[in-house]
Every structure is written in structure tokens, then in C-alpha cells.
N, C-alpha and C positions, 0 to 999 in steps of 0.2 A: 504494498499499499504505500509505504513512505517513498518507493522509486516512483510511482506514477505521479505523485505530488510534485516530487522534484522536477520531472519531465514537463508535466504541466506548468510550473512555475518558469521554466526555462522557456518554453514555447510562448508563454503569455508575455514574458519580458521582451523576447525577441520582436513580438508583434508590436511593441510601442504603441501603446495607446496612453489615455489620460488617465486612466482608471488606478485600481487597487492592485496591481500586479506584485507577487511575489518575485524577489530578484534572488537567481542563484549564484550570484558572485559577490564576494566579501572576502575580507583579510585586512593583512596589516602591511604597513612597509617594513622592508628588512633592515632597518637601522637598530642596532642593539650592542650592548657591550655586557662583559661580566667577569668576574675572576673564577678560574677554573682550578680544582686541585689536583690530584694526582694523574689525570689523564685517564682513567677508568671510565666507562659509562655512568656507574653508579654516582662515583665522585661528581662528575660533570652535573649530573641532574641535581644532586644538592647544592653546588655552588652557584648554579645560573637561578636558582629560587630566590624571587623578589622576598625581601625582608618585609612584611606589610608593616612591622611595628615601626618603620623609618617614616612612615607617612599617615599614620592612623589607619583606619578602614579601606580595605581597595574599594568599597562601593561608596566613600564619601566624594562624590564629584559634584561639580557645581551645577547650579539650576539649568536645565538645557535651553539652548537658543535654537531658533530655527534659521537654519543657513540658505535655504531654497527661497526660489522665489513664490510670495504667496499666490495661492491658486492654481499653481503648475505644477501638475503630477512631478515628482523627484525621486530619483532610483541611485542605487550602486553607488554610496559614497567609498572613497578611499583616501586614506589619511598618509602622511609623510612630516617627519619633525626636524626641525634644527633646534639649538638651545633656545629655549621661552617661547616657541613658536612651532606652529602647523601650518601645513597646506592641505586643504580638504578639496577635493574635486567629486563630480557627481553629474548626472545627466538629468535634464529635466524637459518637460515637452511644452514647447509654444507653439504658435499657430500655425509655423511652418514646420512643425516638426521637431524630432529630439536632438538638443545641442550640450556640449559640454560646459558646464560652468563651475567655476573654483573660488575661492577665497584664500586670503592668510588670514591667520589668527594669531595674534600676538598677547600673551599672557591670557589667554583664554577671551579675549577682546575679537571679535569678526571685523574685518574689512569690508571694503565694497566686493560685491559679486562680478567677477570678470568673465568674458567668453574669449574663444579661441578664433584667430582671424583664419578660419579654414571653410573653404567652399564645398567641401565633399559634406553630404548628410545624407541621412541623419547620422548623428554620432552618438555612441552608446558605450558605456562600462568603462569609464576611465580607471586608469592605475597610476598611482603615483609613488616616486621615490625618490630620497634626497641624495644630492650630488655634490660635489666639491664647490660647486659655485651656486648651486638653489636645488631645483628639482628639474626631473625628467617626468613630463606626463603621457603616458602613452594610453591609447583608446581604439576603439573601431570606428570606422566610418565609411560610407557608400560612395565609391565613384563614379556613381553612373551604371557601372555593371554588377558589383560585387562589393560584400565589404571588405576593406583592406585594414592592414595594421598601421597606425599614424602615432607620429609623436612629435612633441614638441619641447624645447629647453626655455626653463624659466631659470631667472635670476633669483636670489634670495628674496626679492621683493614681492615675486611671482608675475614679472614683466616677461614676455616672450623674447629669447634672446636669438631663437634658429627654429627653424621648422614653420609650419607642419611639414614633415616627410614622410612618405611612404616606406615602411620598414619591411612589409612582406614581399614576396616575388612578384613580379607582374604577371596577372592571370589568376593570381592564386587566393582563394576565399581566405579569410583570417578574421577569427572570433576569439572572444576570451582573453584578449591580450594581457600579458603582464610583462613588468619589468623590475628590476633590481640594479642596483649599484654598488659597487665596491672597487677598491685598486684602480680609482681612475677609469672603469669599465663598466659599462652599460650592458644589459643582457636582457633581450625581450625572447618571450615564449607566447605561442598562440595555437590555435587548433583550426582545421577546418571541419571538422566533425569526424573525421578517420583518421587524420595522421596529426603528430605534433611538428613544430617546426621551432626554428630560434634563430636571433642572430646576434651579433656583438658589434658594440665601437667603443673605442677608447685607447687608453696610453699602450694595452698589452697587445692587444689583436683586433683586427677589422674582419668580421664574419657576414657575407651576404645572407639573407635568407636561405636557410638551410634545414633539411629534415633531420629529426633527433635520432631516428631510427626506431623509435618504438613502434611495436607493434599491439595494436590494440584489439582484444578479444572481442570487447563491447563498444565498438565504435558509437560514440555519443558526444554532442557538444558538453555536456556535463563532466566527460573525462577529459577537460582541457587541462594543461600543465600549469603548475604553480613554481615560481624561479625565484632562487637565491644566489649569492653569490658572495664568496669571503674574501678576505685581503690578500691572498695569493692569487686571484682570478679563476678559482677553481668553481664551476657552475653546480647547481644542484636543482634537479628537475622532478617534482613530485605529481603523482596523478594517481587516480583509482582505475582499476581494471582489474581482470581475472577471470571471466566468463560471460556466458549469455546470460545466467543466472544472478539477481542483483546480490546474493548471498555469497556468490563467489568473489565479490570484489574488495580488494584489499587495499590499501595504501602503498605503492610503489616509489620507489627512490632510483634515479640513474644520476651518474656523478661523471663530471666532464673536467679532466684536469686543465690548465693554462696550455693552448696551443694542440690540446688532444682530442680525443674522441669520447662520446657518451659511453660508458661501459654498459654492464647488463643490468636489468631491473633487480633490485633488492626489495624483498617484502618487509615492510617496517611493521603493518599493523598484525599480521600474522594470527587471523581470527577467523579459521575455515567455518563456513556454514553461517557465518554473521556478514551483515552489509557494513562496511566502511564507506565513510562518505564526508564530503565538506572539508577539504584538506587546506591547513593555514601552516605557512613557513615564516619564521624569524632568524636571523643569523645574529649571532653576539659577534664583538669584536674578534675574540682569539679564534674564531673559525669554528665553533660550536654550533650545530645546526639544530633549531628548536623545531618540533614538527605538531601541529594540534590537530584533531580531526575527530568526528564523530563516530562511534562505533554503536553497533547493536547489543544489546547488554547480554551477557551470557547466561546469565539467571532469570532474564525477562524479555521474549524476543520482541515484544510490544512497546520497550523503552529503549531509548538510544544516548547513553551518555558520552561525554567528552573527555576525550584521552588523549594523551601526550607521549611522546618520546624525545631523546636526544642523541644527536650523531656527534661523537667527540671530534676534535682536528685529527685525530689519530685513525679516523674511521671506525670506531666502535659504537654499535649502536645498543642504547638501552633499550631493556624491557619495557614494552608500554605499560603505562599506568594511569588511571581515571583520577583526574580532577576531584571528584566525590560522586557518591551513588545519589542521584536525583529522581531516578525512577519516572523520568518525563522523556518526551522526544525532544531533543536538543539540535538545534541548526548553526551551521555558520560560524564555528567558533573563528575567531582571530586572535593571533597568539604574538606578542611581542616579547621584547628583552625582559629577562628573568622569568621567562615561563609564565608570565600573565596572560590569561585569556578572559575574553569577554563573548558571549554567543546570546542566542534567544531560545525561548522554548515553546512549544504549542505544537498540536497534531496538524494543524492546518499550514504550518510553516512559518507563521508570524507568531508574536506572544511576548510575555515579559523577559527582560533581559537579566543576565547573571553574569557575575565575575568571579574569578579564582586565580590562586596561583598554585604551584606546585605543592605547596606547605601551605595553603589557605583553602578551606573549604568553600565550595559556591556558596554565595549570598545575593540576595536580588539587588538589583541595579537601577537606581532612578524610577522605583514605582512612583506613580500608574504607568510610566512609559511603556510601551508595547511596539514592536516592530520586529524587523529583520536586516539583512545585509548589515551587521555591525563590522565595523574596523576599528581597530584599536593599534596606536603606536605610542614609545615611550620616547621622550625627549632625553637628550644626554644629560640632563640634570635632574632625571627622574619622574618628571611630570606624565602623566597620561593623557593623551587626546583621544576622545572617543566620538565617534558618528554613528549614526543608525538611519534606517528609513523607518519613520515614524507610521504607524499602521493607522491610518485614517483617512479621509475621502476630501480632496487628492492627497496623495502620499507626500510627506515633507521630510527633508535630510534636516536632523537636527545634532547638535553638537553638546559636548560636555568636558570639563578638565579635572583632571585629579593631580594633586590637592588643590 
């Protein structure tokens, strides 16, 4: 049943109307730091955990503010951070169709809403990452024949400094575009519904749009790749797959060393007979990869819990662990530095928000807020920036900051 709801949500979002569609795409920018112990997977999981006592309750966020244009349906927020500020992007629906909007938030105070100088449209599902000079914003847009991967460079104030450029190959459909940055390198990843592709540009190497080489047993837009990159230029790409039956789907990870090729998939979730879904990635500065996802409960197959694992810089994968047992249908966790994650719950795909770390149990977040498409990112100084799609008609993108 969950798989049916997810597919319906994806198709509704892709159809682009001004209603209350659920959105399949969420997550967090991969900017993160931590101190790591002895290099073992278990030690890394402990060391990357955020000490909630540093800033009080994880749920103590500011009063939510609406970022999107009043009266217009808005979806798919994505957050990236710098010290003391964040950039939040989303798509919303105007009279001429959907377009990307974004705003710079300084110390929790939103600035003016900006749009992109891009003639392509409709524009959908932005994803932002912090760069050395500002931000990179990736999204999908229709070039008149098909959806393609587009990107713009922004300075630290949010002004466009380069682009928009088409990242995907000529004649190739590209959807669910994600981007990450580290080591002076941008890496993009997307799907055409059957295959995964990637591209890179920066200080280490430039790679034009190329196939990742993954073979999807269950081709679907929802099996799109999530991407992260570490300080050496190693690329991590995670996706769900495993078979035609949804209970065969696991979280799979492929890794590409600098100037190399992607290796064979590694099963991260290892939950035979249970559905793994809704993957999110975050990168610690030391090269530890944080992964979070939703997995079917092994004791109640009508419940879906949020689970996490880490991969050490040495390549060891920790055994998956649950953030807690909620006995709910949880959706689209967004993980950020310190293994802090936020998500929503609800059998229809939307519902109340929750937050947890690997050493603090899930707690309600910003009640009575309800929604989906949660995006969480942590600033270098430790503050958390949160955006989500508020469940109302029309949908609104809202924002809050902690502490």
C-alpha cells in the first residue's frame, strides 16, 4: 500500500497543478562536520552524534514563517547553509506554470524571494548545496522537448553569478536532479526513470553527463540517486532497488574514487522482505557518510520507522539502527551533520513532524505543523535550518531555525 501511495505522490507532483499534491523529493544539503573516534563504524556512529544538551531540546525551533508566495501552491523545499545563514529553494505555481523560487535567510530572518533568469519551463524540484563562493542550485526544467538537468551558481548573497546551464546530455531526459559540493568539486546526479547519470565540474576533474552504470531491477523515478562528495573528491551515490516486489527494495550505495569509476552496489539497509524507502545523505567533514531512510518495521509490517547508518572514511559500514520506535508510517527523513534527522509521519504521506538524533529519541516538532518534504541542514556553528511543505490548500513552504 505504501508503494502505491509513493508512486501516486510522484505522479501527482510531476503533473504540476496548484493543489495539495504530496512530494517525493526531500533531503538535506551535504554540509557537515564532526570529530571521529578510532575509525571503527561503531565508534564513528557515537562520535558523529549531536549532543542535544549543547542547545537544549532538538525540537526547540523558532516560530515558523512562510517563505513561499501567498496563494500559490509551493513544493519541494531544499536547504543549504553557511555560518549564520541559509539558502532555501522550492518550486511554486504561478499563472504561467511552475518556477524555482529561493530566499536567503540570515539568522532566521528571510530576505526577499528571488526567481531564476531561465527561459526553460516548467521548472521543478530544486536542490541546493553550499560551495566555496556561495551556492549551487540544481533543478529540472523543460527545454520544449523534454525535462533536462539545469544548474546556476549563486554567490553568498544569493545573486546569480553563472548559468543557467544544462548539465544533462543532449536528448536525454533528466529528473530528480541532486547536487553536492566538496573539495572544489560539484557533482550532479539524476535519473531518466530507467538509468542513473552523473556529471562533475570543479578543481579535481570535469566529467560530462555520463552513466553511473547501475542496473535498476525496478525502474522508477522514485529510485532516483542521492549524491554526496567528501573532501578527497570521492563520490557517494545511494538509491533504492532490489527487485520488482517492493519488499525486495533495499538502500544501495555505490562509491566512485577521484578520477575513477563507480564500484559495485553495497546493500546498506540489509532488510530482506521489508521495504526500504526515502533515502537521505549527509557528509561529515572527516569523510564519514551519514545515511538515513525509512524501513518497514521487522515486528509490525504496517509501521515504517526511520533508520540510519554511517560509513567511515575507511569504508566500514555500521549496522543500521532505528532512531526510535514510533509505530507510525514515517516519510522522507532529512539527515544532516551529527546524525540529526527530521521527518513527517502519516499514512497518507503527510502529517506531523518529528526530529531526533542518534542519541535522542524522536520528539514532535513544531506542533501543530503538518506536512511533508522536510529539508534539514546544519550551519557550521551548529544551528539547524528547517523547511517543509505545510499541508494546507494551497501548499506553503515554511521555515524555522534552531536554536
